[in-house]
N, C-alpha and C positions, 0 to 999 in steps of 0.2 A: 358437624351436622351434615346430613345428606341433603344437597341442594335440590334434589328431585323428590323430597318427601312431600306427603300430602299437605302438610301444613304450609310449606313454602308455596305449593301450587295454589292453594286456596287464597293466599294473600296476593297473588298476581292479579293485575288489572283485567286480564282477559278471562279470568275464571267465571265471573258473572256473565260475560258475553257467551261463553260456551253453554252455560246452563240455560240462558235465554234462547239460544239456537235450538237446543234439545227440546225445550218446552214448546216452542213454536211448531216444530216438526211433529211433536206428540199431539198437539191440539188438532192439527190438520188430519193426522191419521185417525185419531179417536172420534172426533166430531165431524170431520169432513169426508171421511172415507177415502182419503188419498192413497193411491198406489205409489209407494215410494220409488219403485223401479221406473214407473212412467214419469213421475215428476223429476227425479234426478237425471233422467235421460233427456229431458227437454232442454232446449237451448235458451228459451226466453228469459228465465230467471238468472242464468249464468251471464248472459249478455248484459242484462240489467245491472247485475252486481259488478261486473267489470268496469262499465262506464262510470257507475257511481263510486266504486272503490278507488279508481285512479284519482278522482277529485278529493275523496275523503282522506287519503293519506296525508297530503300536506296541510289540508285544512285542520285535520286532527292534531298535527304537530303545532299548528298555530294556537289551537285551543289549549294544548298542554302548556304552551308558553304564555297563556293568559290573554291571547288576542282572538279576534274573530274576523272572518272574511266572508261577506255575503255578496260581494261583487261577482262571484263565480256564476251567478244566475245570468249575468250579461256577457260574461267572457266566453261561454260556450257558443252562443250564436255569433259573437264577435270573431271567434276563431274560425268558425265554419264559413261565415260571409267573407272574411278576408281572403281565404284561399280561393273561394268561388269567384269572387270579383277579379282577383289578379290572374288566376290561371284558367278561369272559365270564361268570364266576360272579356278580359283583355288578352286571353290566350298566351300569357307568358309561361315559360317553363314551370312545371309543377314544383320544382325545388325552390323557385322564387316565392311561390305562394306558401309553401311550407315554412320557409324562413320568416316571411312576413306574418303569418298566422301566429307563430310562436313568439315573434318579436313584440306583437301587440300585447301578449300576455306578460312579457317581461316589463314592458313600459308601464302598464297599469299596476303591476305588482310593485314596481319602484315608486310610483306615485303614492300608492296606499302605504307602503312601508315608510317612506321618507316623512310623509305627513304625520304618521302615527308616532314616530320617534322624535319628531321636532315639535310636536304640540302635545297638549294634554287632552285633546279630543278623543273620546273612546273610539276604538277601531270599528265598532259596530256602526257608528254614525259616519265615519270616514268612508267605509266601504258601501254604506247605503247611498252616499253621494255619488261615488264612482259607478255604482250599479245603475242609477238613474241616468247619469251622464253618458255612460257607454251605451246603454239602451237607446237613448236619443240619438247619439252619434251614428250608431250602426244603422238605425232605421233611416235617418236623414241622408246619410252618405249613400246607402243602397238605392233609395228612390231617386236621388239626385244623379247618380252615376248611371244606373241601369234602367231606371224608370219602374222598377219592380221591387217587391219585398222578398222575392226568391230568385235565386240564380242557379243555372245549371252548371255542372262541372264534369268534364270528361277526363279522367285521370289515366296516365299510362299504366301498363301492367305492373311495373316494378313498384309504383306507389301503392297500387291496389294490394299487391302481395304483402307489403310491409305494414300498411296502415288500414286497409279497408277491405280485405277479402273475407269470405265466409269459408271457414274450415269445415269440411264435411257437408257443405251446403247450408249449415245452420249456425255454427259457432263463429262469432266475430273474432278476428285476429287480435283485437284489443284485449282479449282475455289473456293472451300470452304477455302482452305489455303489463297488464295488471299484476300477474304473478311475478314478473321480473322486477317491476318497480317495488313491489312489497318486499322482496328479498333484499334489494339495494337499500331501501329505507330502513328495514329492520337491522341490517348490518351497521349502517351509519349511526342509527339512534342507540342501539343496544350494545355495540362493540367499540364505538369511538367516543372521543371526548365530547363531540357535538351533542350527543344525546343528553349527557349530564348537564351540559350548558342549557339546553332547552328546558329540562326539568327544573333547574335552578332559577331560570328566568320566570317560569310559571309559579314557582314557590314564593319568591321574593325578588323582584326585579332590582331593587336598590342594593340589596345584599349581594346579588349576583354581579352587579356592576362594580361594587366595592371589592369583590374577590378577583377582579381582573378579567371577567368574562365580557367579550365584546357584544353587549346586549343589543345595541343598535344595529350592528351588522347582521346579527343572527335574526332579528325580527324582520329586517328588510329582506333578507334571503328567504325567509319562510313565506312572506307575502308574494315574492316573485315566484316561488315554487307553486303557491296556491293558484295564482292567476294563470300561470303558464300551463299547469295541469288541466285547467278548465278549457283553455283555448286549444290544447292538444286533443281533448275529447271531442270538441266541436269540429276540429280539423279532420279527425278520423271519421266522424259521422258524415261529413260532406264528401269525403273520398268514397266511403262505403255506399252511400245512397245516391251519389252522382248529382247532388244538389244541396243548396243551403237556404235556410229561411231565417228572417230576423226574429221570428217568434221562437219560443221554446227556451228551455234553460232555467226558467224561474222555479220549476219544481225541484231543481237540484239544490236550492237553498235549504228547503225544509228536509228533503230526503237525506242530504249529506249530514246536516247537523244531527238528525235523529239517529242515523247509522253510527255516527261517531260516539254519541252518548250511549247508545245501546252497546257499543264496543268498549265501554268502561272509562271513557275520558270525562273528566270533570269540566264543567263549564267555567269554573273558577280557576282552572289551570293547575299544573303541577302533578297530575296523575293521569296515567293512561299508557298504552303500548301500541306498537304497530300491529302486532298479531291481533290485539283486541279490536282495532279499527277494521282490520281485514274481516274478522268474524262478524263485526257489526254490519258491514256492507252485505255479507252473505245473509245474515238474519233478516235485514230489511228487504232484500230481494225476494227471499222466500215468503215473507209475510205479504209483500206486495203482489207477487205473481202467483203464489201458491193457491190463492182463492179460486183461480181459474181451473185448478185440477180437482176441485171438490164438487160435492153435490149440493153445496149451499146456494141458496137463492142469491143471485148477483145483486139484487136490490139492497141486501144487507152488507155488501162487501166493504163499503167505507167504514161502517160502524165496527165491523169485526176487525178490520185492519187497524183502526185507531185504538181499540181496546187492547189488541194483542201487542201493539207497540208500547202502549202505556204500561202494560203488565211487564213487558221485557225490560223497560227502563227501570221500573220499580224494583224488579228482581235484582237487576244489576246493582242498583243503588244500595239495596239491603246487604248484599254480599260484600260490597265495597266497604260499608260501615263496619261489617263484621270483621273484615280483614284488617282495617285500621285499628279496631278495638283490640284485636289479637296482637298486633304489632306493639301497641301501647303497653299492654299488660306484659308482654315479653321484655320490653325495655326496663320496666320496673323490677 
């Protein structure tokens, strides 16, 4: 059988995500009068997609494995404030701030992962606890140490070039990181044994463990990747904008989960793909930012965005059920 046949493509998790993306673009063109050349040439939605996409990749894998991490909402400001306090307020070398910023992501990820595998408490509740705890810690530590809820950061040029520069004056360098990480994640998940392990864990954790898959290590690793990716995005933001604030990041919880679901990942686990998550982040960014390129009254923006996202999710869900039905019939 030709692996690139239409039937095979329709059954892939990202098929519904692609249709959702096309439907969103078509809506804006038909009803919003969007000039595609103008919109696709703008940097706002691409920058938005890159920051969201980097967080969505590991969180999406966690969801495929049947877990969920909402502590990312606190890890983004935690990552930015850590580097700002260490390398901005205390003026230590920027590399120290970078290591510290990523280390706090690793630490929180380990806490989430270890508690998740050692207890029967749902990961949603666990990460809700760490979300609130990290929020309180970041705010309290910032005010205690600096006396403010925002801290300035002056990064050297090499750090700006790698983590926080604007390419062409508009495009954030984090876009390159997003593409690179997508390629790496796609290779690991779809070409190595670890991907099969993640899908197996999401399908049936007990059966996966009985089959010899190190379920606990995999889940802890995914939580670490999730928290660290969020602190990385926060760190890059602090370097780019020369400052950090304790607020911000909470929107990422909703945005990330919606982007992942639009990308074809099941909340119950066991189904999804890296390409689908990538497309889901693109779709959400276009839905969220595309309204500003239309002639539509901005007072209706929230309603339109909500309806479009709901339609995208429903469309994706319909095609996923169609694909699963086709697979079932084929096996019979």
